[in-house]
C-alpha positions in Angstrom: 54.1 -62.7 -120.7 54.7 -60.5 -117.5 56.6 -57.6 -116.0 57.8 -56.2 -112.7 59.0 -53.2 -110.5 60.1 -49.7 -111.2 61.8 -46.5 -110.2 62.0 -45.0 -106.8 59.1 -42.7 -105.7 56.7 -44.4 -108.5 57.2 -48.0 -107.1 54.0 -47.7 -104.8 51.9 -47.5 -108.0 52.7 -51.6 -108.5 52.6 -53.3 -105.1 53.6 -56.9 -105.2 50.9 -59.6 -104.6 50.9 -62.7 -102.2 49.3 -66.0 -103.0 47.6 -66.7 -99.6 48.6 -70.1 -98.0 45.7 -71.7 -96.3 43.0 -70.5 -99.1 41.1 -72.7 -101.6 44.1 -72.6 -104.2 46.8 -74.0 -101.8 50.3 -73.1 -101.8 52.6 -71.8 -104.9 54.6 -74.9 -104.5 58.0 -72.7 -105.3 61.0 -74.3 -103.9 64.4 -72.6 -104.9 66.3 -73.8 -101.9 69.3 -76.6 -102.6 70.5 -79.1 -100.1 74.0 -79.8 -98.9 75.9 -82.9 -98.0 79.0 -83.8 -96.1 81.8 -86.1 -97.0 83.7 -88.4 -94.7 85.5 -86.0 -93.0 83.0 -83.6 -92.0 83.6 -80.8 -94.6 80.9 -79.2 -96.5 80.7 -80.7 -100.0 78.2 -79.8 -103.1 75.5 -82.3 -103.5 75.8 -84.9 -106.0 72.9 -84.4 -108.7 71.6 -87.2 -110.7 71.4 -86.8 -114.5 69.8 -83.2 -115.1 67.1 -84.0 -117.5 63.4 -82.5 -116.9 60.5 -84.1 -119.0 57.4 -81.9 -118.7 54.0 -81.4 -120.3 52.3 -78.4 -122.3 48.7 -78.3 -123.1 49.2 -77.1 -126.6 51.7 -76.3 -129.6 54.0 -73.0 -129.5 52.3 -70.5 -131.8 55.8 -68.5 -132.4 59.1 -67.9 -131.1 59.2 -64.6 -132.7 59.1 -61.9 -130.2 57.1 -59.4 -132.8 54.3 -61.6 -133.5 51.2 -62.7 -131.7 51.9 -65.4 -129.1 50.1 -67.7 -127.0 51.1 -68.3 -123.1 53.1 -71.3 -124.1 54.8 -69.5 -126.5 55.7 -67.1 -123.9 56.9 -69.8 -121.4 59.3 -71.1 -124.2 60.6 -67.5 -124.9 61.2 -67.1 -121.2 63.7 -70.1 -121.4 65.3 -69.2 -124.9 65.5 -65.4 -124.5 66.6 -62.5 -122.0 65.9 -59.0 -121.6 67.1 -56.2 -119.7 65.4 -57.7 -116.7 64.2 -61.4 -115.6 61.5 -62.6 -113.1 62.9 -63.7 -109.8 61.2 -66.3 -107.3 59.2 -63.3 -105.6 57.5 -62.4 -109.0 59.7 -59.3 -109.0 61.9 -57.8 -112.0 65.4 -58.2 -111.3 68.7 -57.1 -113.4 69.3 -59.8 -116.2 71.3 -58.4 -119.3 71.5 -54.9 -117.8 74.1 -54.9 -114.9 72.9 -51.1 -114.3 69.7 -49.0 -114.8 70.0 -45.1 -114.2 66.9 -42.7 -114.7 66.7 -39.0 -114.9 65.3 -36.9 -112.4 61.9 -36.4 -114.6 61.7 -40.2 -115.0 61.8 -39.7 -119.0 65.2 -40.8 -119.9 66.3 -44.3 -118.8 70.0 -45.5 -119.3 71.1 -49.4 -119.4 74.4 -50.5 -119.1 74.8 -54.2 -120.6 77.1 -57.1 -119.2 78.9 -59.1 -121.1 76.6 -61.7 -122.9 76.5 -63.8 -126.2 74.2 -65.3 -128.5 73.9 -69.0 -128.6 75.9 -68.6 -132.1 78.8 -66.8 -130.3 77.9 -63.4 -131.5 77.7 -60.6 -128.6 74.6 -59.3 -127.3 74.5 -55.5 -127.7 72.6 -52.7 -127.2 72.1 -52.5 -131.2 70.0 -55.9 -130.8 67.9 -54.2 -128.4 67.4 -51.2 -130.7 66.7 -53.4 -133.5 64.3 -55.8 -131.8 61.9 -53.1 -130.5 61.9 -51.1 -133.8 61.0 -54.7 -135.2 58.3 -54.9 -132.9 56.9 -51.5 -133.7 57.2 -52.2 -137.5 55.1 -55.4 -137.1 52.7 -53.4 -135.1 51.4 -56.6 -133.4 49.1 -57.0 -130.5 51.7 -56.8 -127.9 53.0 -53.4 -129.0 50.3 -52.2 -126.4 52.9 -53.2 -124.0 55.3 -50.5 -125.4 52.4 -48.1 -125.1 51.8 -49.1 -121.3 55.7 -48.6 -120.7 55.3 -45.2 -122.4 58.0 -45.5 -124.8 58.4 -42.2 -126.7 56.4 -42.2 -130.0 54.9 -45.4 -129.7 51.4 -44.4 -130.0 52.0 -42.2 -133.0 53.7 -45.1 -134.5 50.9 -47.3 -133.9 48.5 -44.9 -135.5 50.5 -44.4 -138.7 51.7 -40.7 -138.0 55.5 -41.5 -137.3 57.6 -44.3 -138.2 59.1 -47.1 -136.1 62.8 -45.8 -136.4 61.1 -42.9 -134.4 60.5 -45.2 -131.3 62.1 -44.0 -128.2 65.3 -46.4 -128.1 68.7 -46.1 -129.1 72.0 -47.6 -128.9 74.8 -45.3 -127.6 77.4 -47.9 -128.2 77.7 -51.7 -127.8 77.1 -51.6 -124.2 74.8 -48.5 -123.6 70.9 -48.6 -124.3 69.2 -45.1 -123.8 65.2 -45.5 -123.4 63.1 -42.4 -123.8 59.5 -42.1 -122.4 56.6 -39.9 -123.0 55.7 -39.7 -119.3 57.0 -41.5 -116.2 56.2 -45.1 -116.5 55.0 -47.1 -113.4 55.5 -50.3 -114.8 58.5 -49.8 -117.0 60.7 -52.6 -115.2 58.1 -55.0 -114.9 57.1 -54.9 -118.4 61.0 -55.1 -119.5 61.2 -58.6 -118.2 58.7 -59.7 -120.7 59.6 -61.5 -124.1 58.6 -58.5 -126.3 61.4 -56.6 -124.8 64.1 -59.1 -125.5 66.7 -58.2 -128.1 66.8 -59.6 -131.7 69.8 -60.5 -133.9 69.3 -58.4 -136.9 71.4 -60.7 -139.2 69.9 -64.0 -137.8 66.5 -62.8 -138.4 67.2 -61.4 -141.9 69.0 -64.9 -142.9 65.9 -66.9 -141.4 63.3 -64.6 -143.3 59.7 -65.6 -143.0 60.5 -68.9 -141.1 62.4 -67.2 -138.4 60.9 -68.3 -134.8 59.0 -71.1 -136.6 61.5 -74.0 -136.7 64.1 -74.8 -134.1 66.9 -73.9 -136.2 65.4 -70.5 -137.0 65.7 -69.7 -133.6 68.5 -67.8 -131.8 68.9 -67.7 -128.0 70.4 -65.5 -125.4 68.8 -67.2 -122.5 69.4 -70.2 -120.3 68.4 -72.7 -123.0 68.7 -73.4 -126.6 66.1 -75.3 -128.8 67.4 -78.5 -130.1 64.3 -80.1 -131.7 60.8 -79.1 -132.5 58.3 -81.7 -133.6 55.3 -79.4 -134.3 52.0 -80.4 -132.5 54.1 -83.1 -130.5 57.1 -82.1 -128.5 60.0 -80.0 -128.5 63.5 -79.9 -126.4 65.8 -77.4 -124.8 69.5 -77.9 -124.0 71.6 -75.7 -122.0 73.1 -72.7 -123.5 76.6 -72.8 -122.8 76.9 -69.3 -124.0 74.7 -68.0 -121.6 76.1 -65.3 -119.2 75.0 -67.2 -116.2 75.6 -70.5 -117.3 77.2 -71.7 -114.2 73.8 -71.2 -112.3 71.9 -73.4 -115.0 71.9 -77.0 -113.9 69.4 -78.6 -116.1 71.3 -80.1 -119.3 68.2 -81.4 -121.2 64.3 -80.2 -121.0 61.7 -82.2 -123.1 58.5 -80.7 -123.7 55.5 -82.9 -124.8 52.3 -81.6 -125.9 49.6 -83.5 -124.2 46.0 -82.0 -124.2 43.9 -84.5 -122.0 44.5 -84.3 -118.4 43.9 -88.3 -117.8 46.7 -88.6 -120.5 49.2 -86.4 -118.7 48.6 -88.3 -115.3 49.4 -91.4 -117.0 52.7 -90.1 -118.2 53.4 -89.0 -114.7 52.5 -92.2 -113.2 54.5 -94.0 -115.4 57.5 -91.6 -114.7 57.6 -90.5 -118.2 57.2 -86.9 -117.3 58.2 -84.8 -114.0 55.7 -82.3 -114.3 51.9 -82.4 -115.5 49.4 -79.7 -116.1 46.0 -78.9 -117.3 44.4 -81.4 -114.8 41.0 -81.9 -113.5 40.2 -83.0 -109.9 39.1 -86.4 -111.3 42.7 -86.8 -112.8 44.4 -86.0 -109.5 42.1 -87.8 -107.1 44.5 -90.3 -105.9 46.9 -87.5 -105.2 45.5 -85.6 -102.3 47.7 -84.9 -99.7 50.6 -86.0 -101.9 53.9 -84.0 -102.0 53.7 -84.0 -105.8 50.3 -82.2 -105.8 50.3 -78.3 -106.2 47.3 -76.2 -106.1 47.9 -72.7 -107.2 45.7 -69.7 -107.7 46.2 -68.0 -111.2 45.3 -64.8 -112.9 43.9 -66.2 -115.8 40.4 -66.0 -116.6 37.7 -67.2 -118.9 35.1 -65.0 -120.6 32.6 -64.8 -123.5 33.2 -62.7 -126.5 30.0 -61.5 -128.2 30.3 -60.4 -131.6 27.9 -57.3 -132.5 27.8 -58.5 -136.1 25.4 -61.2 -134.9 22.3 -58.6 -134.5 20.7 -59.8 -131.3 24.1 -59.1 -129.6 23.7 -55.2 -130.6 21.1 -55.2 -127.9 22.5 -54.4 -124.7 19.4 -56.2 -122.5 20.3 -59.4 -124.5 23.8 -59.0 -123.6 23.1 -58.4 -119.9 20.4 -61.1 -119.7 23.0 -63.9 -120.8 25.5 -62.7 -118.5 23.2 -62.5 -115.4 22.0 -65.8 -116.4 25.2 -67.7 -116.0 25.2 -70.0 -112.9 29.0 -69.7 -112.6 29.0 -71.0 -109.2 27.6 -74.6 -110.3 30.2 -74.6 -113.3 33.1 -73.9 -111.0 32.4 -76.0 -108.0 30.6 -78.7 -109.4 31.5 -79.5 -113.2 35.2 -78.0 -112.9 36.0 -78.2 -109.2 39.7 -77.6 -109.5 40.0 -74.2 -107.6 38.4 -72.0 -110.4 36.3 -69.6 -109.2 33.3 -67.5 -110.6 34.2 -64.1 -112.0 31.9 -61.1 -112.3 34.6 -58.8 -113.5 37.4 -59.1 -115.9 40.0 -58.3 -113.2 40.4 -61.4 -111.4 40.5 -61.8 -107.3 43.5 -61.9 -105.2 45.3 -59.4 -107.7 46.4 -55.9 -107.8 46.6 -54.4 -104.3 45.0 -50.5 -104.2 47.0 -48.0 -102.0 44.6 -48.8 -99.2 45.7 -52.4 -99.3 42.5 -53.7 -100.8 42.5 -56.3 -103.7 40.9 -54.8 -107.0 37.8 -57.5 -107.2 36.9 -56.6 -103.6 37.3 -53.0 -104.1 34.9 -53.3 -107.4 32.5 -56.0 -106.4 30.5 -58.2 -108.2 29.8 -56.2 -111.4 27.8 -58.6 -113.4 25.9 -60.7 -111.1 22.2 -61.0 -110.7 19.4 -63.4 -109.8 17.8 -65.6 -112.4 14.5 -63.7 -112.0 16.3 -60.3 -113.1 18.0 -62.2 -116.1 14.8 -63.7 -117.5 13.1 -59.9 -117.1 15.9 -58.4 -119.2 15.8 -61.4 -121.8 11.9 -60.8 -122.4 12.8 -57.1 -122.5 15.5 -57.7 -125.1 13.5 -60.1 -127.4 10.6 -57.7 -127.5 13.1 -54.9 -128.5 14.8 -56.8 -131.4 11.2 -58.3 -132.3 12.3 -62.0 -131.9 11.1 -64.9 -129.9 14.4 -66.9 -130.1 18.2 -66.5 -130.4 20.4 -69.3 -132.0 23.9 -68.3 -131.7 26.9 -70.7 -132.1 29.6 -70.7 -129.2 32.9 -71.9 -130.5 35.6 -73.2 -128.0 38.9 -74.9 -128.1 39.4 -78.5 -127.9 40.7 -78.7 -124.3 38.8 -80.7 -121.7 37.8 -77.9 -119.4 36.5 -76.0 -122.6 34.3 -78.9 -123.7 33.0 -79.3 -120.2 32.0 -75.6 -119.8 30.4 -75.4 -123.1 28.2 -78.2 -122.5 27.1 -77.2 -119.1 26.4 -73.7 -120.5 24.1 -75.0 -123.4 22.2 -77.0 -120.8 21.9 -74.4 -118.3 21.1 -71.2 -120.5 18.7 -73.1 -122.7 16.8 -74.1 -119.8 16.7 -70.6 -118.0 16.3 -68.3 -121.1 13.1 -69.6 -123.0 13.9 -69.1 -126.7 17.5 -69.4 -126.3 19.5 -72.1 -128.4 23.3 -72.5 -128.0 25.1 -74.3 -130.8 28.5 -75.6 -130.1 31.7 -75.8 -132.2 34.9 -77.2 -131.2 38.0 -76.2 -132.8 41.9 -76.2 -132.3 43.2 -73.4 -129.5 45.1 -71.6 -132.6 41.9 -71.8 -135.0 40.1 -70.1 -132.1 42.3 -67.4 -131.8 42.3 -66.8 -135.7 38.6 -66.6 -135.6 38.2 -64.4 -133.1 40.7 -61.9 -134.9 38.9 -62.3 -138.1 35.5 -61.8 -136.3 34.6 -65.2 -137.6 32.4 -66.1 -134.6 29.0 -65.3 -132.6 29.8 -66.4 -129.5 33.8 -67.6 -128.4 34.6 -68.9 -125.2 37.7 -67.0 -124.4 40.9 -66.9 -122.2 43.1 -64.0 -120.9 46.0 -64.3 -118.3 47.9 -61.5 -116.5 51.0 -60.4 -118.6 52.0 -58.0 -115.3 50.6 -57.4 -111.9 48.3 -54.2 -112.5 44.7 -54.1 -113.7 45.8 -52.8 -116.9 46.6 -56.2 -117.8 43.0 -57.0 -118.2 41.6 -53.4 -119.0 44.1 -52.1 -121.7 42.8 -55.0 -124.1 39.5 -53.1 -124.6 40.5 -49.9 -126.4 39.2 -49.4 -129.5 41.0 -51.2 -132.3 43.4 -52.9 -129.9 44.6 -56.2 -131.4 43.4 -58.0 -128.3 40.1 -56.5 -128.3 38.8 -59.1 -131.0 35.3 -57.8 -130.3 34.9 -54.1 -132.2 34.0 -53.0 -128.7 34.5 -49.3 -128.7 33.9 -46.4 -126.1 35.8 -43.2 -126.5 35.4 -42.2 -122.9 36.8 -45.5 -122.1 39.7 -45.0 -124.3 40.4 -41.6 -123.1 40.1 -42.6 -119.2 42.6 -45.4 -119.7 45.2 -43.1 -121.6 45.1 -40.8 -118.6 45.6 -43.7 -116.0 48.5 -44.4 -117.8 50.4 -41.5 -116.8 48.7 -40.7 -113.7 51.5 -40.7 -111.0 49.2 -40.4 -108.0 48.7 -44.1 -106.7 45.1 -43.5 -105.6 43.7 -41.2 -108.4 45.2 -43.8 -110.8 43.6 -46.7 -108.8 40.3 -44.9 -108.9 40.3 -44.6 -112.7 41.3 -48.4 -113.0 38.1 -49.1 -110.8 36.0 -46.8 -113.1 37.3 -48.4 -116.3 36.2 -52.0 -115.5 32.8 -50.6 -114.4 32.2 -48.9 -117.9 33.0 -52.4 -119.4 31.0 -54.5 -117.7 28.3 -52.6 -115.6 27.6 -49.8 -117.7 28.2 -51.4 -121.5 27.9 -55.1 -120.6 30.4 -55.7 -123.3 31.2 -59.3 -123.0 30.4 -61.9 -120.3 32.9 -62.8 -117.4 32.8 -66.2 -116.6 35.5 -67.6 -114.3 38.9 -67.3 -112.7 41.2 -70.8 -113.3 42.7 -72.4 -110.5 45.7 -74.6 -111.5 46.3 -78.5 -110.4 49.9 -79.2 -111.0 51.7 -82.7 -110.5 55.5 -82.0 -110.0 57.8 -84.7 -108.7 59.2 -83.6 -105.3 62.8 -83.8 -106.5 62.2 -81.1 -109.3 63.7 -78.1 -107.2 64.3 -74.6 -107.9 61.5 -74.4 -110.9 59.7 -71.1 -109.9 55.9 -71.5 -110.6 54.9 -67.8 -111.4 51.5 -66.4 -110.2 50.7 -64.4 -113.3 52.1 -63.9 -116.9 54.8 -66.3 -117.7 53.8 -69.6 -115.9 57.2 -70.9 -114.8 61.0 -70.3 -114.9 63.2 -73.1 -115.5 66.9 -71.0 -115.3 67.2 -72.2 -111.7 65.6 -75.7 -111.7 67.4 -78.9 -111.1 66.7 -82.4 -110.0 67.7 -83.1 -106.5 
């Protein structure tokens, strides 16, 4: 998911990022231009487009299409095509008005009024402000992991609702009439519009949700769209299909008539489908997969804001010891892993907030400002390891690392086993491969000792990575708890001075990694994409939602 910018004086708090051309990641590959042609008389004419069918690949199954439930990145991509909220991300990764045609704010920034444009659900029902009120309050009722985005947006009473002190109906959202939505905040929010472009802020049709019951969002015919596309087929773990939503308010700008998405987990298989022209876009590729495409117009190399890190379950006794945790993190040979084993633009990470992300008020990237918090030498790691073993009274530690059944995960796990067992005497790493969804399920249940986890930015702010470690937060999945951390994060969410807030965020990351050694930062992903050059207008986003299909077309 993801978000965008906000109101007048507080816009300085969220500064747009730029993917630098000429860096190791290459260009973003965005292209939203169209080509005109001329007829025989020389007058301008619209281009004649071929059949508007796009075939593409995703690396895993959709987990849900219910915005109130826990979702993976692939679900968020799908929701971005099927649903639309008050705002939508444009080709500059900025929020622009979508279902809202007007946004007004009170002088104190606490009351926001949205006027809705004329829009319909795919079944012909009008989209109203009541759908937004119902949808948001349903998210509050479910109290799932992404309700923290409501808290980040400072929706009135959301924290008390999360803590069980107030009811979901007390959430600061109200339909004044069919066309007018009033949103009340507990404090001015520096990220309100950015957050509102995410799927969790989309409306929901109460009648349809009620009729679908427990199957809502889990089958193609249990999904009701108000976005540019409708889902017409969903073969679980195999494929799904979208078709143009003729009821969409901006349907005249949607060119694609059909989109077919295939679940392909192996990069080599994805490339084979691309080479045989069965798909127009292939993702989750390795350098060996695309070796023959260097210099090709079809190859896109992108930086991402997604990263991988290792969760350490404190229920596994050795991980209660700070020196053991710190030694494992310091012993990681991230450089060899990223440059030799993966070699796909992925870079080492020594913090949880990625590089080339979130500029400070003095125009410095967060990672640059905070430095390499978990970096150390092999000798330092071994000294900490021996000290930790002595403190726990053991000569060996034998945890199991669970990881998902993706190619990069397997390569990473095998490398870590060989490298750590060599450099940390007495350390034995057992490996267990599980499907992606099962890894998430086991993390939530704390049914693991070590897990190779991933996280991507929902929006362009450090809190996209720092907010997840609050005590009891659903995304925490590690039982990490530091009251001082919770208190400082809460203060940062309402701090309107850009420099003071940024300094707070820098300190929060230091508390996590430098002070507590809570988990093991590992790497920041690059992304290799094969996309046919005649696929135009498909926006490849830098963070959060990975792409937008609304303006895509086949040239």
